[in-house]
C-alpha positions in Angstrom: -60.0 13.9 141.2 -56.8 15.7 140.0 -55.4 18.6 141.9 -52.6 21.1 141.4 -50.2 21.2 144.3 -46.5 21.9 144.8 -43.6 20.3 146.6 -40.7 22.7 147.1 -40.4 24.7 144.0 -42.1 22.2 141.7 -45.8 22.3 140.7 -47.4 18.9 140.7 -50.7 18.0 138.9 -52.2 14.7 139.9 -48.8 13.9 141.5 -46.8 14.5 138.3 -44.4 17.4 137.8 -45.9 20.2 135.6 -44.7 23.6 134.3 -47.7 25.9 133.8 -47.5 27.5 130.4 -50.6 29.7 130.3 -52.0 32.5 128.1 -54.7 35.0 129.0 -57.9 35.1 126.9 -60.8 37.1 128.3 -64.1 35.5 127.2 -65.8 38.9 127.7 -63.6 40.5 125.0 -64.2 37.8 122.3 -67.5 36.8 120.6 -68.5 33.3 121.8 -68.4 31.9 118.2 -64.6 32.4 118.3 -63.8 31.0 121.8 -62.9 27.5 120.5 -60.8 29.0 117.7 -58.7 31.1 120.1 -58.3 28.3 122.6 -57.2 25.8 119.9 -54.6 28.4 118.8 -53.4 28.7 122.4 -52.9 25.0 122.5 -51.3 24.9 119.1 -48.7 27.4 120.3 -47.6 24.9 123.0 -49.5 26.2 126.0 -51.2 23.9 128.5 -53.4 26.4 130.3 -55.7 29.4 129.7 -56.3 32.2 132.2 -59.2 34.5 132.4 -60.5 37.3 134.7 -64.2 37.4 135.7 -65.7 40.9 135.5 -68.3 41.5 138.2 -69.9 44.4 136.3 -70.7 42.1 133.4 -72.3 39.4 135.5 -74.3 41.6 138.0 -75.3 44.6 135.9 -77.8 45.7 138.6 -77.9 44.6 142.2 -79.3 41.1 142.4 -79.7 40.8 138.6 -77.3 38.2 137.2 -76.2 37.6 133.6 -74.3 34.6 132.3 -75.4 34.4 128.7 -73.8 35.1 125.3 -70.4 36.7 125.8 -71.0 36.4 129.6 -71.3 32.5 129.5 -68.3 31.9 131.7 -69.2 28.2 132.2 -69.3 27.5 128.5 -65.9 29.2 128.0 -64.4 27.0 130.7 -66.0 23.9 129.4 -64.7 24.7 125.9 -61.2 25.1 127.3 -61.4 21.7 129.0 -62.8 20.1 125.8 -59.8 21.2 123.8 -57.4 19.9 126.4 -56.5 23.0 128.4 -56.3 23.6 132.1 -57.9 26.8 133.4 -56.8 29.5 135.8 -59.7 31.7 137.0 -59.3 35.1 138.5 -62.7 36.0 139.9 -61.5 38.8 142.3 -64.2 41.4 142.9 -61.7 43.7 141.3 -59.7 42.7 138.1 -58.1 45.9 136.7 -57.6 44.6 133.2 -58.0 48.1 131.6 -61.7 47.2 132.0 -64.4 49.7 133.1 -64.0 50.4 136.8 -61.7 47.4 137.1 -64.7 45.1 136.8 -66.5 46.6 139.8 -70.2 47.3 139.0 -71.0 51.0 138.6 -74.0 50.8 141.0 -71.6 50.5 144.0 -71.0 54.2 143.5 -74.7 55.0 144.1 -73.9 54.6 147.9 -71.5 57.4 149.0 -70.7 55.4 152.1 -69.4 52.2 150.5 -65.6 51.9 150.7 -64.1 49.8 147.9 -61.7 46.9 148.3 -61.5 46.7 152.1 -63.3 45.3 155.1 -66.2 47.7 154.7 -69.3 45.8 155.7 -71.4 47.2 152.8 -68.8 46.3 150.2 -68.4 42.8 151.6 -72.1 42.2 151.7 -72.3 42.9 148.0 -69.3 40.7 147.2 -70.9 37.9 149.3 -74.2 38.1 147.4 -72.3 38.0 144.1 -70.0 35.2 145.1 -73.0 33.2 146.4 -74.2 33.1 142.8 -70.8 33.0 140.9 -68.8 30.4 142.8 -71.4 27.6 142.9 -71.3 27.9 139.0 -67.6 27.3 139.1 -67.6 24.5 141.6 -68.5 21.6 139.2 -65.7 22.9 136.9 -62.9 22.6 139.5 -60.3 19.9 138.8 -61.2 18.4 142.2 -64.7 17.7 140.6 -63.2 16.5 137.3 -63.3 19.9 135.6 -60.5 22.0 134.1 -60.0 24.7 136.7 -56.7 24.1 138.5 -56.2 27.4 140.4 -58.1 30.6 141.4 -57.0 34.0 142.5 -58.0 35.6 145.8 -57.7 39.3 144.8 -55.9 41.1 142.1 -52.6 43.1 142.6 -54.0 44.2 146.0 -50.6 45.3 147.2 -50.6 48.2 144.7 -53.9 49.5 146.2 -54.1 48.8 150.0 -52.9 46.8 153.0 -56.1 45.5 154.6 -55.0 41.9 155.4 -58.3 41.1 157.0 -60.1 41.9 153.7 -57.9 39.4 151.8 -58.4 36.8 154.5 -62.2 37.4 154.3 -62.2 36.8 150.6 -60.0 33.7 150.9 -62.3 32.2 153.7 -65.4 32.9 151.7 -64.0 31.1 148.7 -63.0 28.1 150.8 -66.5 28.0 152.5 -68.1 27.9 149.0 -66.0 24.8 148.1 -63.2 26.4 146.1 -60.8 23.6 147.0 -58.2 24.2 144.2 -54.9 26.1 144.6 -55.6 29.6 145.7 -53.0 32.3 145.0 -52.3 36.1 144.9 -50.5 38.1 142.2 -48.6 41.4 142.7 -45.8 43.6 141.4 -42.3 42.4 142.5 -41.8 45.1 145.1 -41.6 45.0 148.9 -44.7 47.0 149.6 -46.8 45.1 147.1 -45.8 41.6 148.2 -46.1 42.5 151.9 -49.7 43.9 151.5 -50.9 41.7 148.6 -50.0 38.2 149.8 -52.1 35.8 152.0 -50.2 33.6 154.5 -50.2 30.0 153.5 -51.0 30.7 149.9 -48.9 30.9 146.8 -47.7 34.4 145.9 -46.9 35.1 142.2 -45.5 38.2 140.5 -46.4 40.3 137.5 -43.8 41.9 135.2 -42.7 42.5 131.6 -39.0 42.4 132.0 -36.3 42.1 134.6 -36.9 38.4 135.3 -34.0 37.9 137.7 -34.8 40.9 139.9 -38.5 40.0 140.0 -37.9 36.4 141.1 -35.2 37.4 143.5 -37.6 39.8 145.2 -40.3 37.0 145.3 -37.8 34.6 146.9 -37.3 37.1 149.8 -40.9 36.5 150.7 -41.3 32.9 149.5 -38.1 30.9 149.8 -39.3 27.5 148.6 -42.5 27.6 146.5 -42.7 27.5 142.7 -41.7 30.6 140.8 -44.5 32.0 138.6 -45.0 35.1 136.6 -48.8 35.4 136.7 -48.8 38.3 134.2 -46.0 38.4 131.7 -46.7 41.7 129.8 -45.6 40.7 126.3 -47.4 43.8 124.9 -49.3 46.8 126.2 -52.5 48.7 125.9 -53.2 52.2 124.4 -54.8 55.4 125.6 -56.6 57.8 123.3 -54.2 60.4 122.0 -51.0 58.3 122.7 -48.9 56.3 120.2 -49.7 52.7 119.6 -47.6 50.3 121.8 -45.6 47.5 120.1 -42.8 45.2 121.3 -40.4 43.1 119.2 -41.0 39.4 119.1 -37.3 38.6 119.8 -37.5 40.7 123.0 -40.6 38.9 124.1 -39.1 35.5 123.5 -35.8 36.5 125.2 -37.5 37.5 128.5 -39.7 34.3 128.2 -36.5 32.2 127.9 -35.2 33.8 131.1 -38.2 32.5 132.9 -37.9 29.0 131.4 -34.2 28.9 132.4 -35.2 29.8 135.9 -37.6 26.8 136.0 -40.6 29.2 136.4 -44.2 28.9 135.2 -45.7 31.7 133.3 -49.0 33.2 132.2 -48.8 35.5 129.1 -50.8 38.6 129.6 -52.2 38.7 126.9 -52.1 35.7 124.6 -55.1 37.2 122.8 -56.4 40.6 123.8 -59.7 41.0 122.0 -61.9 44.1 122.1 -63.4 46.5 124.6 -66.8 46.4 122.9 -69.5 48.8 124.0 -68.6 51.1 126.8 -66.4 48.7 128.7 -63.0 50.3 128.3 -61.4 51.5 131.5 -59.1 54.4 132.2 -55.9 55.1 134.1 -55.4 58.0 136.6 -52.2 57.8 138.7 -52.1 61.6 139.4 -55.2 63.6 140.1 -56.5 65.3 137.0 -54.4 63.1 134.7 -57.3 61.0 133.4 -56.3 58.6 130.5 -59.1 56.6 128.9 -58.3 53.3 127.1 -59.1 52.8 123.4 -61.7 50.3 122.1 -59.1 47.8 120.7 -57.5 45.5 123.2 -55.2 44.0 120.6 -52.3 44.5 123.2 -49.8 43.6 120.5 -50.1 40.1 121.7 -49.5 36.6 120.2 -52.9 36.6 118.4 -54.1 39.8 116.8 -57.4 41.4 117.7 -59.0 39.3 114.9 -57.3 36.1 116.0 -54.4 35.9 113.5 -51.1 34.5 114.8 -48.4 37.2 114.9 -44.6 37.1 114.8 -44.7 36.7 118.6 -46.8 33.6 118.3 -44.2 31.8 116.1 -41.2 33.1 118.2 -42.9 31.8 121.5 -43.9 28.5 119.9 -40.4 27.8 118.7 -39.1 28.5 122.2 -41.6 26.2 123.8 -40.8 23.5 121.3 -37.1 23.8 122.2 -37.8 23.4 125.9 -40.3 20.6 125.6 -39.2 16.9 125.8 -40.9 15.8 122.6 -41.2 19.0 120.6 -44.5 20.3 119.4 -44.7 18.7 115.9 -46.2 20.4 112.9 -48.2 23.6 113.5 -51.9 22.9 112.8 -54.3 25.8 113.1 -58.1 25.9 112.8 -59.4 27.0 109.4 -60.1 30.7 109.1 -62.1 32.5 106.5 -59.9 35.6 107.0 -60.9 39.2 106.7 -62.5 41.2 103.9 -63.2 44.8 102.9 -66.8 45.6 101.9 -66.0 49.1 100.8 -67.9 52.3 101.1 -71.3 52.6 102.8 -73.3 55.8 102.5 -75.1 56.9 105.6 -78.1 58.7 104.1 -80.4 59.0 107.2 -80.0 61.2 110.2 -81.6 61.6 113.6 -80.6 64.6 115.8 -80.0 63.6 119.4 -81.1 66.9 121.0 -84.3 67.0 119.0 -85.2 63.4 120.0 -84.1 63.1 123.6 -87.6 62.2 124.7 -87.7 59.3 122.2 -84.8 57.4 123.8 -84.9 58.6 127.4 -87.4 59.5 130.1 -86.5 62.8 131.8 -86.2 63.2 135.5 -86.2 66.4 137.5 -83.6 67.1 140.1 -82.5 70.2 142.1 -78.8 69.4 141.4 -77.2 67.9 138.3 -76.7 64.4 139.8 -74.2 61.8 138.5 -75.2 58.8 136.5 -75.0 56.3 139.4 -77.5 58.2 141.5 -80.0 57.8 138.6 -79.4 54.0 138.2 -77.3 54.5 135.0 -74.0 52.7 134.4 -72.6 53.6 130.9 -73.0 55.9 128.0 -74.0 59.6 128.0 -76.1 61.8 130.2 -77.8 65.1 129.3 -78.5 68.0 131.8 -80.8 70.9 130.9 -81.8 74.1 132.8 -83.0 77.6 132.1 -81.0 80.7 133.1 -82.8 84.1 133.5 -81.4 87.1 131.7 -79.9 89.5 131.0 -76.4 88.5 132.3 -73.0 89.6 131.3 -70.5 87.1 129.8 -69.3 84.7 132.5 -67.4 81.4 132.5 -69.5 78.2 132.8 -67.8 76.1 135.5 -68.8 72.5 135.8 -67.4 71.2 139.0 -66.0 67.7 138.4 -67.2 66.8 135.0 -66.6 63.2 134.3 -65.4 63.0 131.6 -66.2 65.1 128.6 -69.0 67.6 128.2 -70.5 69.4 125.1 -72.1 72.7 126.1 -75.0 74.2 124.2 -76.8 77.5 124.8 -80.2 77.8 123.1 -79.2 74.9 120.9 -75.9 76.5 119.8 -72.7 74.6 120.4 -70.4 76.6 122.8 -67.4 74.3 123.3 -66.1 71.2 125.1 -65.1 70.7 128.7 -62.9 67.8 129.7 -62.0 66.2 133.1 -58.5 67.6 134.1 -58.1 69.7 130.9 -57.8 73.3 132.2 -57.0 74.6 128.8 -60.6 74.2 127.7 -63.3 76.7 128.9 -66.7 78.0 127.9 -68.1 81.5 128.5 -71.3 83.1 127.4 -73.7 86.0 128.1 -77.4 85.5 128.6 -79.9 87.7 126.6 -82.8 89.5 128.4 -85.3 86.7 127.6 -83.0 84.1 129.3 -81.4 81.1 127.8 -81.6 77.3 127.7 -78.4 75.6 128.9 -77.8 72.0 127.8 -74.7 69.9 128.8 -74.2 66.5 127.2 -71.6 64.5 129.2 -69.9 61.3 128.0 -68.7 58.6 130.5 -65.4 57.7 128.7 -64.6 54.8 131.0 -64.3 54.6 134.8 -60.8 54.4 136.2 -59.6 50.8 136.6 -56.3 51.3 138.4 -54.7 53.5 140.9 -55.7 55.6 143.9 -58.7 57.3 142.2 -60.8 54.2 141.6 -63.9 55.9 143.0 -65.0 57.6 139.8 -68.7 58.6 139.5 -69.7 59.8 136.0 -71.6 62.8 134.7 -71.6 66.0 136.7 -70.5 65.1 140.1 -70.8 68.3 142.1 -72.5 71.3 140.4 -72.6 73.9 137.7 -71.9 77.6 138.0 -72.3 80.5 135.7 -69.7 82.7 137.1 -69.9 82.2 140.9 -73.6 81.4 141.0 -74.6 77.8 141.2 -77.5 76.7 138.9 -80.4 74.6 140.1 -83.5 73.0 138.8 -82.3 70.5 136.2 -84.0 68.2 133.7 -81.8 65.1 133.2 -81.9 62.5 130.4 -80.0 59.2 130.9 -78.6 58.0 127.6 -77.1 54.5 128.0 -77.8 54.0 124.2 -78.8 50.4 124.9 -82.1 50.8 122.9 -82.2 53.1 119.8 -85.5 51.8 118.5 -87.3 55.0 119.4 -85.3 57.2 117.1 -87.0 58.6 114.0 -84.5 58.9 111.1 -85.0 61.4 108.3 -83.5 61.4 104.8 -82.9 65.1 105.1 -79.4 65.6 106.4 -78.9 68.8 108.4 -75.6 70.6 107.9 -75.7 71.9 111.5 -73.0 70.5 113.7 -74.1 68.7 116.8 -74.7 65.2 118.2 -76.6 63.0 115.8 -77.2 59.4 114.7 -76.5 58.5 111.1 -77.8 55.3 109.5 -77.0 53.3 106.4 -77.1 49.7 105.1 -74.4 47.3 104.2 -75.4 44.5 101.7 -73.2 41.4 101.8 -73.3 37.8 100.6 -69.9 36.6 101.9 -69.9 37.1 105.7 -66.3 37.6 107.1 -64.4 39.6 109.7 -63.9 43.2 108.6 -62.8 46.5 110.0 -64.8 49.7 110.1 -62.8 52.8 109.0 -64.1 56.3 110.1 -61.6 58.7 108.6 -64.0 61.6 108.1 -65.7 61.3 111.5 -64.7 63.1 114.7 -65.8 61.3 117.9 -68.6 58.9 118.8 -69.8 55.4 118.9 -70.5 52.8 116.1 -73.3 50.2 116.0 -73.6 47.2 113.7 -77.0 45.4 113.7 -77.7 47.0 117.1 -74.4 45.8 118.6 -72.2 48.5 120.1 -68.7 48.1 118.6 -67.3 50.8 120.8 -65.9 54.3 120.6 -63.9 56.0 117.8 -62.0 59.3 118.1 -60.0 61.0 115.4 -57.2 61.8 117.9 -56.1 58.2 117.5 -54.1 56.1 117.7 -56.9 53.6 116.7 -58.3 54.3 113.2 -60.5 51.2 112.6 -63.0 49.2 114.7 -63.0 45.4 114.6 -66.2 43.8 113.3 -66.3 40.1 113.9 -68.2 38.1 111.3 -70.8 36.7 113.8 -72.1 40.2 114.2 -72.9 40.4 110.5 -75.5 38.5 108.4 -76.1 37.7 104.7 -78.2 40.4 103.1 -78.9 43.7 104.8 -76.9 45.0 107.8 -77.8 48.2 109.7 -74.9 50.6 110.4 -75.5 53.4 112.9 -72.9 56.0 113.8 -73.5 58.3 116.8 -71.3 61.3 116.0 -70.8 64.0 118.7 -69.4 66.7 116.5 -69.3 66.6 112.7 -68.2 64.6 109.7 -66.8 65.7 106.3 -68.2 62.7 104.5 -71.5 60.9 105.2 -70.0 57.5 104.6 -67.9 54.8 106.3 -65.6 52.2 104.8 -65.2 48.6 105.6 -61.6 47.5 105.0 -59.7 44.2 105.3 -56.8 45.4 107.5 -56.8 47.0 110.9 -55.2 50.3 111.6 -54.3 50.7 115.3 -51.8 53.6 114.6 
């Protein structure tokens, strides 16, 4: 069947010249009901290809347990892309970065202290092999060589910015070929010497990633690849946000201008992102370039891209489409978009029921006893929260509580009274207390705020990773509660709302007749997680920049909808508001 090849600097598809105009849409960041809508809009913008990563942690949540349903139905997404007339580029690298939890690597890899990530470590490769033995046969019938839409696949992702193990890259490449991946295989890296030297695989196309500086980037690529087609595999037309930072935006004219530089150079391009989507649940990642400079990513992955988080065309969409039309032989004709019901605001919803977390730990978790306060991964937990409890004898004078390597944010309670917060890398925060003669109960609730997805500190276990000291004395004999919050059905809600501050679940009902996309606004709340009909929408935090959470219509239903907010601190108003407009800061 058809195959993507190249002759000199020209891509050829089925023997005919082609310029790849691609946009990234991550199926795992978009509810499946909207896949076709987003893909049709990509095509309407003038693109001929869609690109997606494949997150290992979504598809193998526990070793040997595989999941390819719902938002994880990769095959359905690829088939849908083919049905609307798009080619597909798949990037199934064991590691994807993507501002995604742990760069797509499964958390359970960290349960083994000996595994070395992203290199020719035998244990790491054995896990990759087992996963690829399941994943790649699913993709084989969808390859263009089999009549499917997949025209190219990536070997590893920006490997040159991490390591230089050439035998590791060759091993991945050979494994893909052995499993029948007979489409074009490529690598993508930053346009620098060290990245291109370490990230490329001999005999395979190298591509570069950048947001500006087209001439310099392609000139550097030409030093390593004199003849082959020029391609920007990630054109960063927007950017992502960290909690506590300003929201990133980029002017449409600037985006179109850099894109035109690529078109003039005869290059192919993949817009990263065309449509960003949402880091639902606990799947946001974090950056950490310097030790102790941990920067968690927000829930929205709007990315200031061509389609907004809720799928609406932006100014960039129209600027890019106009440019593609100018450079295409026949133009693009009239813009026809799939019909959309738009967004709506449902107004205020009172949350009149409460369930205290600390009073109901046993209802949603089974405690385990450990000598040391072990991290999540050692207990088989991947995401969410974890609670550590121990008793300290008294009396003791006031001493500082030292949590060695807390990952990432801990609330400290002594005899049920809140003492303060400790955060990874934040030396300005501290907690001290004295212990009365009868002793005291110490409880530490730790939030995994997203494993690091890029940089040298990728190995990022969560919870308490070393130990806890009161003064210089290590504390032992811990009761530990794993709190992934995947099942809240055991909670007992009460109509009596306690004024005491502390972690609690709040519940209310939203009654609707007209089901549409909406945005959940949490102005009076401090920090926590929001659930709609049992679906984890993601985190909120009043430090911003994000002020609303996107609620796609398919998560709602006519009639009664259950709203649950898990608040770590306090709220000034026991209500939330559903609005028709996002506020990303």
